[in-house]
HTML snippet that shows the backbone in 3Dmol.js (N, CA, C, O; Angstrom):
<script src="https://3Dmol.org/build/3Dmol-min.js"></script>
<div id="view" style="width:600px;height:400px;position:relative"></div>
<script>
const pdb = `
ATOM      1  N   UNK A   1      24.506   6.371  -4.619  1.00  0.00           N
ATOM      2  CA  UNK A   1      23.752   7.481  -4.231  1.00  0.00           C
ATOM      3  C   UNK A   1      23.267   8.547  -5.016  1.00  0.00           C
ATOM      4  O   UNK A   1      24.250   9.064  -5.548  1.00  0.00           O
ATOM      5  N   UNK A   2      22.288   9.099  -5.332  1.00  0.00           N
ATOM      6  CA  UNK A   2      22.079  10.137  -6.166  1.00  0.00           C
ATOM      7  C   UNK A   2      21.413  11.730  -5.980  1.00  0.00           C
ATOM      8  O   UNK A   2      20.307  12.218  -6.211  1.00  0.00           O
ATOM      9  N   UNK A   3      22.678  12.238  -5.448  1.00  0.00           N
ATOM     10  CA  UNK A   3      22.961  13.350  -4.780  1.00  0.00           C
ATOM     11  C   UNK A   3      21.874  14.402  -5.567  1.00  0.00           C
ATOM     12  O   UNK A   3      21.004  15.149  -5.120  1.00  0.00           O
ATOM     13  N   UNK A   4      22.270  14.147  -6.754  1.00  0.00           N
ATOM     14  CA  UNK A   4      21.712  15.464  -7.830  1.00  0.00           C
ATOM     15  C   UNK A   4      20.227  14.895  -8.067  1.00  0.00           C
ATOM     16  O   UNK A   4      19.483  15.756  -8.536  1.00  0.00           O
ATOM     17  N   UNK A   5      19.699  13.802  -7.879  1.00  0.00           N
ATOM     18  CA  UNK A   5      18.420  13.380  -8.092  1.00  0.00           C
ATOM     19  C   UNK A   5      17.653  13.805  -6.861  1.00  0.00           C
ATOM     20  O   UNK A   5      16.527  14.293  -6.955  1.00  0.00           O
ATOM     21  N   UNK A   6      18.178  13.645  -5.870  1.00  0.00           N
ATOM     22  CA  UNK A   6      17.613  13.963  -4.728  1.00  0.00           C
ATOM     23  C   UNK A   6      17.241  15.489  -4.587  1.00  0.00           C
ATOM     24  O   UNK A   6      16.179  15.924  -4.143  1.00  0.00           O
ATOM     25  N   UNK A   7      18.338  16.234  -5.058  1.00  0.00           N
ATOM     26  CA  UNK A   7      18.191  17.690  -4.674  1.00  0.00           C
ATOM     27  C   UNK A   7      16.976  18.227  -5.874  1.00  0.00           C
ATOM     28  O   UNK A   7      16.228  19.129  -5.496  1.00  0.00           O
ATOM     29  N   UNK A   8      16.814  17.754  -7.099  1.00  0.00           N
ATOM     30  CA  UNK A   8      15.905  17.478  -8.123  1.00  0.00           C
ATOM     31  C   UNK A   8      14.520  17.615  -7.538  1.00  0.00           C
ATOM     32  O   UNK A   8      13.776  18.582  -7.703  1.00  0.00           O
ATOM     33  N   UNK A   9      14.218  16.321  -6.700  1.00  0.00           N
ATOM     34  CA  UNK A   9      13.060  16.116  -6.223  1.00  0.00           C
ATOM     35  C   UNK A   9      12.728  17.396  -5.221  1.00  0.00           C
ATOM     36  O   UNK A   9      11.592  17.871  -5.238  1.00  0.00           O
ATOM     37  N   UNK A  10      13.601  17.863  -4.475  1.00  0.00           N
ATOM     38  CA  UNK A  10      13.304  18.769  -3.498  1.00  0.00           C
ATOM     39  C   UNK A  10      13.252  20.484  -4.121  1.00  0.00           C
ATOM     40  O   UNK A  10      12.716  21.415  -3.520  1.00  0.00           O
ATOM     41  N   UNK A  11      13.828  20.561  -5.216  1.00  0.00           N
ATOM     42  CA  UNK A  11      13.421  21.771  -6.124  1.00  0.00           C
ATOM     43  C   UNK A  11      12.480  21.609  -6.964  1.00  0.00           C
ATOM     44  O   UNK A  11      12.017  22.672  -7.375  1.00  0.00           O
ATOM     45  N   UNK A  12      11.925  20.490  -7.462  1.00  0.00           N
ATOM     46  CA  UNK A  12      10.580  20.567  -7.700  1.00  0.00           C
ATOM     47  C   UNK A  12       9.628  20.724  -7.035  1.00  0.00           C
ATOM     48  O   UNK A  12       8.640  21.377  -7.372  1.00  0.00           O
ATOM     49  N   UNK A  13       9.848  19.914  -5.568  1.00  0.00           N
ATOM     50  CA  UNK A  13       8.915  20.314  -4.617  1.00  0.00           C
ATOM     51  C   UNK A  13       8.483  21.700  -4.478  1.00  0.00           C
ATOM     52  O   UNK A  13       7.319  22.095  -4.401  1.00  0.00           O
ATOM     53  N   UNK A  14       9.673  22.470  -4.453  1.00  0.00           N
ATOM     54  CA  UNK A  14       9.518  23.603  -4.060  1.00  0.00           C
ATOM     55  C   UNK A  14       8.681  24.718  -4.982  1.00  0.00           C
ATOM     56  O   UNK A  14       8.059  25.730  -4.660  1.00  0.00           O
ATOM     57  N   UNK A  15       8.935  24.100  -6.239  1.00  0.00           N
ATOM     58  CA  UNK A  15       8.329  24.862  -7.435  1.00  0.00           C
ATOM     59  C   UNK A  15       7.210  24.759  -8.059  1.00  0.00           C
ATOM     60  O   UNK A  15       6.561  25.668  -8.578  1.00  0.00           O
ATOM     61  N   UNK A  16       6.845  23.041  -7.990  1.00  0.00           N
ATOM     62  CA  UNK A  16       5.658  22.409  -8.676  1.00  0.00           C
ATOM     63  C   UNK A  16       4.738  22.492  -7.806  1.00  0.00           C
ATOM     64  O   UNK A  16       4.726  21.645  -6.913  1.00  0.00           O
ATOM     65  N   UNK A  17       3.935  23.316  -7.828  1.00  0.00           N
ATOM     66  CA  UNK A  17       2.855  23.229  -6.507  1.00  0.00           C
ATOM     67  C   UNK A  17       1.879  22.111  -6.529  1.00  0.00           C
ATOM     68  O   UNK A  17       1.105  21.939  -5.588  1.00  0.00           O
ATOM     69  N   UNK A  18       1.894  21.296  -7.646  1.00  0.00           N
ATOM     70  CA  UNK A  18       1.074  20.014  -7.543  1.00  0.00           C
ATOM     71  C   UNK A  18       1.910  18.983  -6.920  1.00  0.00           C
ATOM     72  O   UNK A  18       1.346  17.984  -6.475  1.00  0.00           O
ATOM     73  N   UNK A  19       3.422  19.120  -6.815  1.00  0.00           N
ATOM     74  CA  UNK A  19       4.155  17.940  -6.417  1.00  0.00           C
ATOM     75  C   UNK A  19       4.077  17.329  -5.097  1.00  0.00           C
ATOM     76  O   UNK A  19       4.059  16.122  -4.858  1.00  0.00           O
ATOM     77  N   UNK A  20       4.020  18.552  -4.040  1.00  0.00           N
ATOM     78  CA  UNK A  20       4.089  18.127  -2.927  1.00  0.00           C
ATOM     79  C   UNK A  20       2.919  17.249  -2.447  1.00  0.00           C
ATOM     80  O   UNK A  20       3.000  16.382  -1.577  1.00  0.00           O
ATOM     81  N   UNK A  21       1.711  17.634  -3.206  1.00  0.00           N
ATOM     82  CA  UNK A  21       0.399  16.986  -2.549  1.00  0.00           C
ATOM     83  C   UNK A  21       0.374  15.497  -3.174  1.00  0.00           C
ATOM     84  O   UNK A  21      -0.296  14.580  -2.700  1.00  0.00           O
ATOM     85  N   UNK A  22       1.166  15.401  -4.254  1.00  0.00           N
ATOM     86  CA  UNK A  22       1.677  13.970  -5.024  1.00  0.00           C
ATOM     87  C   UNK A  22       2.601  13.236  -3.844  1.00  0.00           C
ATOM     88  O   UNK A  22       2.409  12.070  -3.501  1.00  0.00           O
ATOM     89  N   UNK A  23       3.541  14.020  -3.327  1.00  0.00           N
ATOM     90  CA  UNK A  23       4.195  13.340  -2.349  1.00  0.00           C
ATOM     91  C   UNK A  23       3.663  13.038  -1.068  1.00  0.00           C
ATOM     92  O   UNK A  23       4.021  12.047  -0.431  1.00  0.00           O
ATOM     93  N   UNK A  24       2.702  13.971  -0.614  1.00  0.00           N
ATOM     94  CA  UNK A  24       2.106  13.706   0.297  1.00  0.00           C
ATOM     95  C   UNK A  24       0.574  12.386   0.354  1.00  0.00           C
ATOM     96  O   UNK A  24       0.114  11.814   1.342  1.00  0.00           O
ATOM     97  N   UNK A  25       0.186  12.295  -0.983  1.00  0.00           N
ATOM     98  CA  UNK A  25      -0.771  11.574  -1.031  1.00  0.00           C
ATOM     99  C   UNK A  25      -0.174  10.039  -1.490  1.00  0.00           C
ATOM    100  O   UNK A  25      -0.670   9.009  -1.035  1.00  0.00           O
ATOM    101  N   UNK A  26       0.731  10.038  -2.261  1.00  0.00           N
ATOM    102  CA  UNK A  26       1.705   8.597  -2.510  1.00  0.00           C
ATOM    103  C   UNK A  26       2.925   8.530  -2.890  1.00  0.00           C
ATOM    104  O   UNK A  26       3.223   7.998  -3.959  1.00  0.00           O
ATOM    105  N   UNK A  27       3.872   9.092  -2.023  1.00  0.00           N
ATOM    106  CA  UNK A  27       5.434   9.250  -2.080  1.00  0.00           C
ATOM    107  C   UNK A  27       6.148   8.168  -3.256  1.00  0.00           C
ATOM    108  O   UNK A  27       7.003   8.514  -4.072  1.00  0.00           O
ATOM    109  N   UNK A  28       5.608   6.873  -3.129  1.00  0.00           N
ATOM    110  CA  UNK A  28       6.032   5.837  -3.976  1.00  0.00           C
ATOM    111  C   UNK A  28       5.937   6.047  -5.315  1.00  0.00           C
ATOM    112  O   UNK A  28       6.870   5.881  -6.100  1.00  0.00           O
ATOM    113  N   UNK A  29       4.310   6.582  -5.744  1.00  0.00           N
ATOM    114  CA  UNK A  29       4.213   6.867  -7.210  1.00  0.00           C
ATOM    115  C   UNK A  29       5.120   8.262  -7.543  1.00  0.00           C
ATOM    116  O   UNK A  29       5.926   8.362  -8.467  1.00  0.00           O
ATOM    117  N   UNK A  30       4.842   9.122  -6.732  1.00  0.00           N
ATOM    118  CA  UNK A  30       5.573  10.401  -7.212  1.00  0.00           C
ATOM    119  C   UNK A  30       7.109  10.224  -7.346  1.00  0.00           C
ATOM    120  O   UNK A  30       7.725  11.069  -7.995  1.00  0.00           O
ATOM    121  N   UNK A  31       7.780   9.169  -6.772  1.00  0.00           N
ATOM    122  CA  UNK A  31       9.052   9.015  -6.769  1.00  0.00           C
ATOM    123  C   UNK A  31       9.364   7.808  -7.877  1.00  0.00           C
ATOM    124  O   UNK A  31      10.562   7.561  -8.017  1.00  0.00           O
ATOM    125  N   UNK A  32       8.754   7.294  -8.406  1.00  0.00           N
ATOM    126  CA  UNK A  32       8.864   6.111  -9.193  1.00  0.00           C
ATOM    127  C   UNK A  32       9.552   6.731 -10.608  1.00  0.00           C
ATOM    128  O   UNK A  32       9.938   5.934 -11.464  1.00  0.00           O
ATOM    129  N   UNK A  33       9.666   7.953 -10.783  1.00  0.00           N
ATOM    130  CA  UNK A  33      10.281   8.299 -12.225  1.00  0.00           C
ATOM    131  C   UNK A  33      11.767   8.561 -11.924  1.00  0.00           C
ATOM    132  O   UNK A  33      12.641   8.760 -12.767  1.00  0.00           O
ATOM    133  N   UNK A  34      11.909   8.529 -10.631  1.00  0.00           N
ATOM    134  CA  UNK A  34      13.306   9.080 -10.170  1.00  0.00           C
ATOM    135  C   UNK A  34      14.220   8.004  -9.965  1.00  0.00           C
ATOM    136  O   UNK A  34      13.623   6.930 -10.027  1.00  0.00           O
ATOM    137  N   UNK A  35      15.411   7.886  -9.752  1.00  0.00           N
ATOM    138  CA  UNK A  35      16.490   6.914  -9.863  1.00  0.00           C
ATOM    139  C   UNK A  35      17.161   6.993  -8.620  1.00  0.00           C
ATOM    140  O   UNK A  35      18.385   7.121  -8.578  1.00  0.00           O
ATOM    141  N   UNK A  36      16.427   6.925  -7.562  1.00  0.00           N
ATOM    142  CA  UNK A  36      16.830   6.911  -5.972  1.00  0.00           C
ATOM    143  C   UNK A  36      16.729   5.673  -5.320  1.00  0.00           C
ATOM    144  O   UNK A  36      15.967   4.801  -5.736  1.00  0.00           O
ATOM    145  N   UNK A  37      17.537   5.509  -4.194  1.00  0.00           N
ATOM    146  CA  UNK A  37      17.866   4.417  -3.409  1.00  0.00           C
ATOM    147  C   UNK A  37      16.859   4.469  -2.509  1.00  0.00           C
ATOM    148  O   UNK A  37      16.302   5.507  -2.152  1.00  0.00           O
ATOM    149  N   UNK A  38      16.542   3.080  -2.030  1.00  0.00           N
ATOM    150  CA  UNK A  38      15.289   3.025  -1.051  1.00  0.00           C
ATOM    151  C   UNK A  38      15.532   3.989   0.267  1.00  0.00           C
ATOM    152  O   UNK A  38      14.619   4.542   0.878  1.00  0.00           O
ATOM    153  N   UNK A  39      17.112   4.097   0.629  1.00  0.00           N
ATOM    154  CA  UNK A  39      17.365   5.125   1.698  1.00  0.00           C
ATOM    155  C   UNK A  39      17.009   6.527   1.353  1.00  0.00           C
ATOM    156  O   UNK A  39      16.602   7.329   2.193  1.00  0.00           O
ATOM    157  N   UNK A  40      17.152   6.763   0.261  1.00  0.00           N
ATOM    158  CA  UNK A  40      16.885   8.221  -0.218  1.00  0.00           C
ATOM    159  C   UNK A  40      15.384   8.264  -0.486  1.00  0.00           C
ATOM    160  O   UNK A  40      14.950   9.396  -0.274  1.00  0.00           O
ATOM    161  N   UNK A  41      14.596   7.533  -0.821  1.00  0.00           N
ATOM    162  CA  UNK A  41      13.153   7.713  -0.757  1.00  0.00           C
ATOM    163  C   UNK A  41      12.412   7.604   0.756  1.00  0.00           C
ATOM    164  O   UNK A  41      11.285   7.979   1.078  1.00  0.00           O
ATOM    165  N   UNK A  42      13.469   6.948   1.574  1.00  0.00           N
ATOM    166  CA  UNK A  42      12.681   6.992   2.750  1.00  0.00           C
ATOM    167  C   UNK A  42      12.740   8.089   3.518  1.00  0.00           C
ATOM    168  O   UNK A  42      11.860   8.448   4.300  1.00  0.00           O
ATOM    169  N   UNK A  43      14.014   8.761   3.260  1.00  0.00           N
ATOM    170  CA  UNK A  43      14.577  10.183   4.050  1.00  0.00           C
ATOM    171  C   UNK A  43      13.716  11.265   3.197  1.00  0.00           C
ATOM    172  O   UNK A  43      13.672  12.359   3.760  1.00  0.00           O
ATOM    173  N   UNK A  44      13.034  11.196   1.986  1.00  0.00           N
ATOM    174  CA  UNK A  44      12.412  12.036   1.321  1.00  0.00           C
ATOM    175  C   UNK A  44      11.068  12.065   1.989  1.00  0.00           C
ATOM    176  O   UNK A  44      10.536  13.110   2.363  1.00  0.00           O
ATOM    177  N   UNK A  45      10.524  10.822   2.128  1.00  0.00           N
ATOM    178  CA  UNK A  45       9.037  10.595   2.620  1.00  0.00           C
ATOM    179  C   UNK A  45       9.224  10.883   3.893  1.00  0.00           C
ATOM    180  O   UNK A  45       8.343  11.663   4.257  1.00  0.00           O
ATOM    181  N   UNK A  46       9.870  10.650   4.637  1.00  0.00           N
ATOM    182  CA  UNK A  46       9.684  11.199   6.123  1.00  0.00           C
ATOM    183  C   UNK A  46      10.429  12.457   6.571  1.00  0.00           C
ATOM    184  O   UNK A  46      10.556  12.851   7.730  1.00  0.00           O
ATOM    185  N   UNK A  47      10.937  13.066   5.362  1.00  0.00           N
ATOM    186  CA  UNK A  47      11.633  14.306   5.816  1.00  0.00           C
ATOM    187  C   UNK A  47      12.561  14.558   6.925  1.00  0.00           C
ATOM    188  O   UNK A  47      12.579  15.405   7.818  1.00  0.00           O
ATOM    189  N   UNK A  48      13.531  13.313   6.526  1.00  0.00           N
ATOM    190  CA  UNK A  48      14.653  13.114   7.457  1.00  0.00           C
ATOM    191  C   UNK A  48      15.748  14.095   7.089  1.00  0.00           C
ATOM    192  O   UNK A  48      16.723  13.716   6.440  1.00  0.00           O
ATOM    193  N   UNK A  49      15.621  15.226   7.451  1.00  0.00           N
ATOM    194  CA  UNK A  49      16.616  16.426   6.997  1.00  0.00           C
ATOM    195  C   UNK A  49      18.012  15.966   7.510  1.00  0.00           C
ATOM    196  O   UNK A  49      18.874  15.855   6.638  1.00  0.00           O
ATOM    197  N   UNK A  50      18.293  15.740   8.528  1.00  0.00           N
ATOM    198  CA  UNK A  50      19.606  14.980   8.842  1.00  0.00           C
ATOM    199  C   UNK A  50      20.048  14.277   8.381  1.00  0.00           C
ATOM    200  O   UNK A  50      21.237  14.596   8.346  1.00  0.00           O
ATOM    201  N   UNK A  51      19.848  12.975   7.705  1.00  0.00           N
ATOM    202  CA  UNK A  51      20.249  12.118   6.552  1.00  0.00           C
ATOM    203  C   UNK A  51      20.318  12.524   5.554  1.00  0.00           C
ATOM    204  O   UNK A  51      21.362  12.335   4.931  1.00  0.00           O
ATOM    205  N   UNK A  52      19.299  13.222   4.988  1.00  0.00           N
ATOM    206  CA  UNK A  52      19.493  14.113   3.563  1.00  0.00           C
ATOM    207  C   UNK A  52      20.745  15.218   3.600  1.00  0.00           C
ATOM    208  O   UNK A  52      21.392  15.548   2.606  1.00  0.00           O
ATOM    209  N   UNK A  53      20.930  15.670   4.819  1.00  0.00           N
ATOM    210  CA  UNK A  53      22.317  16.760   4.777  1.00  0.00           C
ATOM    211  C   UNK A  53      23.446  15.667   4.842  1.00  0.00           C
ATOM    212  O   UNK A  53      24.333  15.709   3.990  1.00  0.00           O
ATOM    213  N   UNK A  54      23.456  14.892   5.612  1.00  0.00           N
ATOM    214  CA  UNK A  54      24.782  13.852   5.863  1.00  0.00           C
ATOM    215  C   UNK A  54      25.047  13.521   4.546  1.00  0.00           C
ATOM    216  O   UNK A  54      26.235  13.672   4.262  1.00  0.00           O
ATOM    217  N   UNK A  55      24.141  13.004   3.381  1.00  0.00           N
ATOM    218  CA  UNK A  55      24.590  12.448   2.284  1.00  0.00           C
ATOM    219  C   UNK A  55      24.368  13.305   1.288  1.00  0.00           C
ATOM    220  O   UNK A  55      24.987  13.101   0.243  1.00  0.00           O
ATOM    221  N   UNK A  56      23.513  14.371   1.358  1.00  0.00           N
ATOM    222  CA  UNK A  56      23.750  15.417   0.057  1.00  0.00           C
ATOM    223  C   UNK A  56      24.531  16.794   0.454  1.00  0.00           C
ATOM    224  O   UNK A  56      25.139  17.300  -0.489  1.00  0.00           O
ATOM    225  N   UNK A  57      24.606  17.463   1.672  1.00  0.00           N
ATOM    226  CA  UNK A  57      24.995  18.334   1.799  1.00  0.00           C
ATOM    227  C   UNK A  57      23.856  19.376   2.255  1.00  0.00           C
ATOM    228  O   UNK A  57      22.645  19.372   2.033  1.00  0.00           O
ATOM    229  N   UNK A  58      24.710  20.307   3.000  1.00  0.00           N
ATOM    230  CA  UNK A  58      23.770  21.318   3.509  1.00  0.00           C
ATOM    231  C   UNK A  58      22.511  21.889   2.627  1.00  0.00           C
ATOM    232  O   UNK A  58      22.924  22.315   1.549  1.00  0.00           O
ATOM    233  N   UNK A  59      21.490  21.983   2.737  1.00  0.00           N
ATOM    234  CA  UNK A  59      20.252  22.523   1.688  1.00  0.00           C
ATOM    235  C   UNK A  59      20.106  23.841   1.900  1.00  0.00           C
ATOM    236  O   UNK A  59      20.353  24.336   2.999  1.00  0.00           O
ATOM    237  N   UNK A  60      19.754  24.437   1.030  1.00  0.00           N
ATOM    238  CA  UNK A  60      19.617  25.825   0.782  1.00  0.00           C
ATOM    239  C   UNK A  60      18.009  25.933   1.063  1.00  0.00           C
ATOM    240  O   UNK A  60      17.267  24.954   1.135  1.00  0.00           O
ATOM    241  N   UNK A  61      17.587  27.345   1.213  1.00  0.00           N
ATOM    242  CA  UNK A  61      16.246  27.488   1.767  1.00  0.00           C
ATOM    243  C   UNK A  61      15.303  26.996   0.891  1.00  0.00           C
ATOM    244  O   UNK A  61      14.350  26.486   1.480  1.00  0.00           O
ATOM    245  N   UNK A  62      15.227  26.967  -0.484  1.00  0.00           N
ATOM    246  CA  UNK A  62      14.424  26.301  -1.644  1.00  0.00           C
ATOM    247  C   UNK A  62      14.374  24.862  -1.274  1.00  0.00           C
ATOM    248  O   UNK A  62      13.258  24.360  -1.133  1.00  0.00           O
ATOM    249  N   UNK A  63      15.275  24.243  -1.124  1.00  0.00           N
ATOM    250  CA  UNK A  63      15.422  22.837  -1.327  1.00  0.00           C
ATOM    251  C   UNK A  63      14.828  22.319   0.083  1.00  0.00           C
ATOM    252  O   UNK A  63      14.476  21.139   0.088  1.00  0.00           O
ATOM    253  N   UNK A  64      14.679  23.021   1.227  1.00  0.00           N
ATOM    254  CA  UNK A  64      14.127  22.530   2.437  1.00  0.00           C
ATOM    255  C   UNK A  64      12.638  22.940   2.452  1.00  0.00           C
ATOM    256  O   UNK A  64      12.138  22.739   3.559  1.00  0.00           O
ATOM    257  N   UNK A  65      11.708  23.505   1.460  1.00  0.00           N
ATOM    258  CA  UNK A  65      10.798  23.812   1.634  1.00  0.00           C
ATOM    259  C   UNK A  65       9.678  22.612   1.713  1.00  0.00           C
ATOM    260  O   UNK A  65       8.790  22.653   2.565  1.00  0.00           O
ATOM    261  N   UNK A  66       9.791  21.471   0.701  1.00  0.00           N
ATOM    262  CA  UNK A  66       9.021  20.312   1.143  1.00  0.00           C
ATOM    263  C   UNK A  66       9.464  19.615   2.478  1.00  0.00           C
ATOM    264  O   UNK A  66       8.496  19.175   3.098  1.00  0.00           O
ATOM    265  N   UNK A  67      10.654  19.404   3.068  1.00  0.00           N
ATOM    266  CA  UNK A  67      10.949  18.987   3.978  1.00  0.00           C
ATOM    267  C   UNK A  67      10.222  19.673   5.352  1.00  0.00           C
ATOM    268  O   UNK A  67       9.796  19.018   6.303  1.00  0.00           O
ATOM    269  N   UNK A  68      10.185  21.194   5.221  1.00  0.00           N
ATOM    270  CA  UNK A  68       9.621  21.834   6.215  1.00  0.00           C
ATOM    271  C   UNK A  68       8.018  21.278   6.415  1.00  0.00           C
ATOM    272  O   UNK A  68       7.429  20.892   7.425  1.00  0.00           O
ATOM    273  N   UNK A  69       7.648  21.390   5.216  1.00  0.00           N
ATOM    274  CA  UNK A  69       6.221  20.946   5.212  1.00  0.00           C
ATOM    275  C   UNK A  69       5.896  19.309   5.493  1.00  0.00           C
ATOM    276  O   UNK A  69       4.826  18.955   5.987  1.00  0.00           O
ATOM    277  N   UNK A  70       6.900  18.417   5.136  1.00  0.00           N
ATOM    278  CA  UNK A  70       6.557  17.206   5.701  1.00  0.00           C
ATOM    279  C   UNK A  70       6.468  17.377   6.996  1.00  0.00           C
ATOM    280  O   UNK A  70       5.418  17.097   7.574  1.00  0.00           O
ATOM    281  N   UNK A  71       7.316  17.759   7.519  1.00  0.00           N
ATOM    282  CA  UNK A  71       7.807  17.714   9.366  1.00  0.00           C
ATOM    283  C   UNK A  71       6.706  18.435   9.965  1.00  0.00           C
ATOM    284  O   UNK A  71       6.247  18.060  11.044  1.00  0.00           O
ATOM    285  N   UNK A  72       6.229  19.476   9.329  1.00  0.00           N
ATOM    286  CA  UNK A  72       4.706  19.890  10.115  1.00  0.00           C
ATOM    287  C   UNK A  72       3.534  19.197   9.752  1.00  0.00           C
ATOM    288  O   UNK A  72       2.439  19.420  10.269  1.00  0.00           O
ATOM    289  N   UNK A  73       3.765  18.274   8.782  1.00  0.00           N
ATOM    290  CA  UNK A  73       2.517  17.319   8.934  1.00  0.00           C
ATOM    291  C   UNK A  73       2.672  16.327  10.237  1.00  0.00           C
ATOM    292  O   UNK A  73       3.705  15.665  10.340  1.00  0.00           O
ATOM    293  N   UNK A  74       1.576  16.225  11.292  1.00  0.00           N
ATOM    294  CA  UNK A  74       1.760  15.227  12.136  1.00  0.00           C
ATOM    295  C   UNK A  74       0.581  14.253  11.782  1.00  0.00           C
ATOM    296  O   UNK A  74      -0.548  14.634  11.473  1.00  0.00           O
ATOM    297  N   UNK A  75       0.955  13.059  11.858  1.00  0.00           N
ATOM    298  CA  UNK A  75       0.152  11.952  11.610  1.00  0.00           C
ATOM    299  C   UNK A  75      -0.183  11.380  12.846  1.00  0.00           C
ATOM    300  O   UNK A  75       0.715  10.759  13.415  1.00  0.00           O
ATOM    301  N   UNK A  76      -1.332  11.458  13.408  1.00  0.00           N
ATOM    302  CA  UNK A  76      -1.613  10.627  14.670  1.00  0.00           C
ATOM    303  C   UNK A  76      -2.366   9.328  14.429  1.00  0.00           C
ATOM    304  O   UNK A  76      -2.640   8.589  15.374  1.00  0.00           O
TER     305      UNK A  76
END
`;
const viewer = $3Dmol.createViewer("view");
viewer.addModel(pdb, "pdb");
viewer.setStyle({}, {cartoon: {color: "spectrum"}});
viewer.zoomTo();
viewer.render();
</script>
């Protein structure tokens, strides 16, 4: 598991305004340069806060930015 890499992705999503759009558009491509497990990619893609915090630890407000946005996106 790559705790630091997962946190790096979340921090980048909070600071790089174009990165969340890349994640929303094509999460696989946006994460291809990061050494993440399939489970980590799935958790980031789906906004699975519970899984991420269980494996990475409690997230701070900055790290939660992308996840909150992801959870607000409702796909019908």
